N, C-alpha and C positions, 0 to 999 in steps of 0.2 A: 717277114716280121715274126719273131718268136713270141709266143704268149708269155705273159708274166703270171706265173702260178701263184696261187694263194697258199698261205701257210696255216695249217691247223693250229689251234691254241695248244698249250701244254696238255699232255694226257691227263684225264681225270683219274682220281684215286678214291676208292671207297672211303668215306669220311668227309669228302668235299661237300660244300654247301652249294645247292643249286636253287635258283629262283624261278618261280612259276609266274608267267604273265599270260594275258589273253589279249593279244594285239589286234584281233580281227573281230569275228562274230561273237555274239553273246553265248556264254556257256549254257548248254542245255543237257548234255549227256553226263549228268552228275555221277551216276553209278560207274560208268566207264572211266570217267575222270579219276575217281577214287581208286579204281583198280590199277590204272596207270601209275598213279602216285605210289601205290603200295609196291609195285614192281621195282621202282627206283629205290624205295626205302629198303626193300628186301636185299638189294645189292649193296647196302651199307651207306647210301647217300643221305645227307640231311636235306630235306626239301622244305623250302620256305615259300609261302604264298605271298606275293606282293599285294598289298591292300588295293582293292578295286578289281581284282582278277575275276570276281563273280558279279560285276556290275552289268547293267543293261541300259542301253540308250537306243531305242528302236531295235534294229537288227545288229547293232554294234555293242561291243562289251564296254560301253562308256563313251564319253565324248572323245574327240581326237586328242584334246589336251590331256584328259585323264589317262588314255591309253599310252600316249607318249611319255607321261610321267612314270607309268609302270615300267616301260622299256628303259627309260633313262635311269631310274632308280636301280634297276638290276645291273645296268652297265657300269654305273658309278660306284657300286658297292665293292670295295676291295676284297671282301671276304666271300664274294660270290664267284664261283669258277665257271658257271654255265647258266644258260637261260633255257628253260623248258617252256614251249608254247602249249597252252592247254588245248586249243582247237584252231581250225582254220575258219572257213566261212567267207567273209569279205571284210575289208577295211584296212589291211596292212599298208596298202599303197597310200592311203590318206595320211599316214603318219610321216611319210617321206617329204611331203610338200614343205619347203622352206625349213628343213631340218638337217642338221649335220651330225654325223656319228661322233661321239666323244672318243678320246683316246682310250685304248684298252685292247685287250686280246683275250676274249673268252668265247666259249662255245655258244652257238645259237642252234637250236634243234627244232625242226618242224618241217612241214611240207604243205602242199596245196596253196592256200592264200599266203602262207609264210614265204613263198617264192619271192615276193617283193622285198622282204627284209633280207633274205639270204643273198639275192642278187645285188642289192645295194651294199650289203656288208662286204661282198667280194671286191667291190671297188676300193675298199680300204686295205686290201691284201689279206683279208682274214677269211679262212675257209670255215663256213658253217656246215651243218649236216642236214641234208634233205632226208628226213626219216620220220618214223612214227611220232604222232602227237600224243599227249597224255590221254586223250579220249579214244585213241585207236591202238595204243600199245598192247592192251590186254587181248586184242584179237589176233595179234601176231603169233605165228608158230615159234617154238623154242629156238629154232635155227635163226630166224630173223631177229629175235630179241638178242641172241648171242652176237650176231653180226654187228648190231648197233653198239653193244658194249665193247666188242673187240676193237672197233675203230676209235671210239672215244677214249679207251684206256691204252691206246698205243700199240695194239696188235694188228697184224695184217688181216685183210678180208679177202675172200675168194672171188673169182670171176662170176658173173651172171651169164646165163645161157638163154638164148632166144632163137628166133628164126632169122637167119642171115639172108639178105637180099643180094649178096655179092658186093663187088666193089673193092675187094682187097682189104688191107690192114692199114690203119692210120693211128697216129698218136696225136693227142690234143688235150686241151684244157676242158675238163668235164664241167658242164653247166646244166645240172638237173633242174626241172621246172614244171609247174603246172602250165600247160599251153595257154590257157585263157589269161592267166595273170601275166605271163611273160609277154604275150602279145600286147597287153595294155601298157607295158613298160617301154615299148618301142618308141623312139623319138623323144623320150623324157630323160631327165638327168639321171634317172635310176637304171637306164639301159647300160649294161656293161659292154666293153669291147667284145665283139663276136668273132674276131679274126682267130683262126686256128683253134676253134673250140669244137668239142663234141657236145651237141645238144642232146639232152635226155628229157623227153616230153611224156607227160601223162595227163589225163583229164577225167572228169566225171560229169554226167548229166548234161552233155552237150550233144545236140542232134548232129547228124552227119553234115548237113548243110552249113552249120555253124563252124564245125571243124574245117570244112572246105574254105569258108570265108576267112578264117584266121590264117590258115596256111597260104592262101592266095595273097593275103596282105604281106606276109613275110616275103613271098616271091616278088610282089610288085615293088616292095621297098628295097629289094636286092640284098636282103639280110642273109640269104643262104650262100651268097657267092664266095665268101671267105671261110665258111664253115667246113670243118674237116670230115664230119660224119654225124649221123643222127641215130640215137638209141630211143626206141619207143617202148614205153611201159604199157600199163593197162588203161584202156579207155572204157571205163565202166559206166553202165546205165546210159549209154550213148546210142542205143538202138533208135531207129527212126520211128516216130509216133504216127507219122502220116506217110502213105504210099501214093505214088511210086517214090522210091528213094534209093540212093546208093547206100551200101553198108559202110560202116566206119573203115573197115579194112580196105574197101575199094577206094574210098576217099584218100586214105593215107598213101596207098600205092600210086594213085593218080597224081597227087600233089608232090610227092617226095621221090618217086621212083625214077624220075628222069633227071635228077640233079647231078648225076655222075660221081656221087660220093657213096661210101659204105653206109648202109642202113641196116639196123638189126631191130626187129619187132618182137613183140610178145615177151618182153623181159619182165621179171617179177618185181615190179614196183608200181606204186600208185594206189588208188582207192579200192576198197571192196575186195581185198585179197592180200597176199603177201606183199609187203612194202619194204623191200630190201633197202637198207641205208646206203645213200650215195653222198660222198663228200663233195662240196662245192669248190670249184676252181683248182682242183688238183690234177696232176697228170694222169691220163687214162689211155688205154688202147682199145680200139674198136675193131674187131675182126669181122668184116662183112661176109666173108665166105663161110667161116665156121660158126658165126652167130654168137660171139662172146663179147662182153664188156668187162675189161680188167682194170682195176684201180692199181696204179703203180705206187709202191711204198714211198712214203715221204722221208726226207732225211731228218 
């Protein structure tokens, strides 16, 4: 069974209008947020804040109804060419309960908790972009920022280099994700087909035993059986707080190293460091011997 690849929306052009939403946690990093907005504006884009983006309801950026309205307004606006997520946190999955994506084809950009929306959108055949949020963009090095705009504006992006575990070379449908959020989607209507995919996982602030527990769930559910390869980004702030403990690297090797598929670790994406943009649902090549992840050009 060949994977059905997602199609990126039309390339962005300076002058396009993009809408800002906060579909997950309440916005707290206002200075970083403004810096991220200014980077987009410096590139010539018109940035519009959807009303309610700075709301708060407990740890969420407004009620589920209000956050759905933000997303829906941006999706339904014919003059909006893309959606910029302000931050992650928690709450995106709550928006997907009893909700259907409207017709349309526009960019959705974010990572971390935005995994839920990106994976759900991929079921509509639309490729979003797993990349810096408005609150993290200003911390990216110039090369990472350029990579983001290269892909969004229709230019190719280079391969990422990491630590290959062997296993040869495979091609598949790239599905980048936060491991915790992706695990919570398993068995729900928001879980995409995982046949012939290359999973690309990152995470933050998860103890080694919790990463072990999540990967064991993937194994017990048989979710790795049809996966072509696994790309691993940064697992930051995941050191064990209590000893004795395995390290994160030991857990990843133990839970993934016997799957018989190519695995590449230490790739430059995720929290607390370079977060190289990765398109969702497009064709990619994972070279387990050389340790590279290459995004194939789209037609």
